[in-house]
N, C-alpha and C positions, 0 to 999 in steps of 0.2 A: 292293546293288551299284550300281544306277543309279536308285533310287527318287527321284522328284521332281527329276530331272536331265535334261539334254540333253547327249549326248556325240557326238563324231565318231569314226568308226573308218575304217580304210583301205579296207575292202572288205566285201562281203556275208558272206564266210566268217568274218571276225573278228567281225562283228555276231552271227552265229549262234553262234559259240563263246562269246561273252559271255552270250547268252541261256541257253546250256546250262551256264553257270557254269564253263567250262573255263579262261577267261581272266578275271582279276579286274582287273588293271591293264594298260592298253594304253599303250605309249609310241609316240607318233606323231612321225615326223620333222616338223620345222617346214616347212610348205608352205602358202602362202596360197591357192594355186589348184591343185586336183587332184581326181580322183575320190574321193569319200568316201560313206559311208553314215552318216546321222544316226539316232540312237535317242533318243526322247523318252518319258519316263514322267511322267505327271501324274495328279492326282486330280480327278475331276469329280463333285461330290456324293459319293455312296457308291461310285462306280465308279473302278477303277484303269484307266488308259488307256496303252497303249504304241503308238507309231507308229514306223515305219521308213521312210525315204525317201532317195533319192539326191540328192547335192548336189555341186557342183563347187568351191564357194568357202567358205573360212572365214567370209566375210562374208555368205554366202547361207544363213542358218540358218532362214529362214521356212519354213512348211509350210502348204499349202492342202489341208486334209483331203480326201482321195480324189479331188480334181478334177484335179490336175495329173498329168502323165506321170512325175513323179518318185516317186510313191507306190510303196512296196515291199510293206508289210504293216501290219496293225493288229489289235490285240486289246484288248477291253474285258472286265474281269472284276470280280466282287464276291466278297468273302469273307463267307459266311453262317455261321450258327451251326454247321451240321454238314457243310458242303461248300463248295467253290469253284465258282462258276457263271461259265462263259464266256458273257458277254452277246452278244458279237459277235466274229467273226474274219473277216478278209478278207486274201487274198493276191493280189497283182497277177499272176495267171496266166490260163490259158484259162477258168477258172470266173468270173473277175472281170468285172463288167459295164462297167468303164471302157473307153472307146473310144480306144485309141491303140496303137501297134505296139511299145511298149517293155515288153511283158510279160515276166515271168520265164520262163525255159525250164523244162522238167519237172524237171531236176536241181536247179536253184535253188529252185523251188517246193517240192519235197520237203524240201530242207534247211531252208528257212524254216519250213515247217509243223512238221517234227520239232522244231526249236529252240523255237518258240513253245509247243508242247505240253509239251516238257521243262521249260520255264520254269514253266508252270502246275503241273506235278507238284512242282517245288521249292517253289512258293508254298504248295501244299496241305500239304506236309510241314512247312514252317516254321511253319504256322499250326495244325498238328495236326488236319487235316481228312482224312477217309478217302475222300472222293469228289470227283471233278470232274464237273460236269454241264454239258451243252451241248444246246441245242435244234437239231434238224436237221429238214429237210423230210421228210414221210412217204414221198416217193419214194426217199429214201436216197442220192441221187447225191452230195450233199455229204458225207454220212457215209462212203460208200465212198471218196471222194477224199481226205478229210483225217483222219478219225478211226479208221476200222476197223483200219488197219495199225498204229496207235499204241496199240492195246489197248482202245479204247472199245467198249462193247456197246450196241446199240440196245435200248431198253425199249419197252413198250407204253403207258407213261404219256404222256398228251397234255401238250403245253407249256401253261403257265398262261395265256399271252396269245394263243394262236392254235391252233385245233383242227387245222390242217393241218400242224402241227409236232409231233414227238415228242421225248422226251428221250433222249439217249445219255449214258452215264456211264462213267467210268473209276474203278475201285475200287482205291485204293492198297494196301489190306490184302491183296487177292488178288495184286496185282502183286509185293508184297514177298515173299509166300509162295512165288510161282512162282520168283522169283529165288533164294530160299534153296534150293529144291529143285534148281534148275539147278546150284548150287554143289556139292551133295553128290555 
């Protein structure tokens, strides 16, 4: 859809719909200056990176990773042999540590979170992976905020690189089974 590309969309709603694969081609009216959301996908070593940020101008496509007030969200992921691993996810909401007042409200944050995780589920399906794994802090605040309501389950497995973090996972096989049962 937008692998290794940078695109502009009219607003956050359309950006989220694109992540959820509901909109494939977006026709934007020609406007040199106006509110936009930019989405950029690129590869950094073995990691796929997606960043979303607000921009006002067609000519203002730069992005200063996480520092500026235009940051909306970011996710980094790797496709491993048997699962997709979310290496990093950050949404510019109340849980974000950036210091400025242009944070997303609860509704926007929930929409962006849902869209990013739906995108991860699509990536897992496209690559025939049964699981999506993410490391969350053992206090589970981040897990409760972003992953629990999206069907992720906390495990007792310690994260490989930090003993204060545990793995949470989403099993696509059980999610597909549950959706089949719901249809019957």
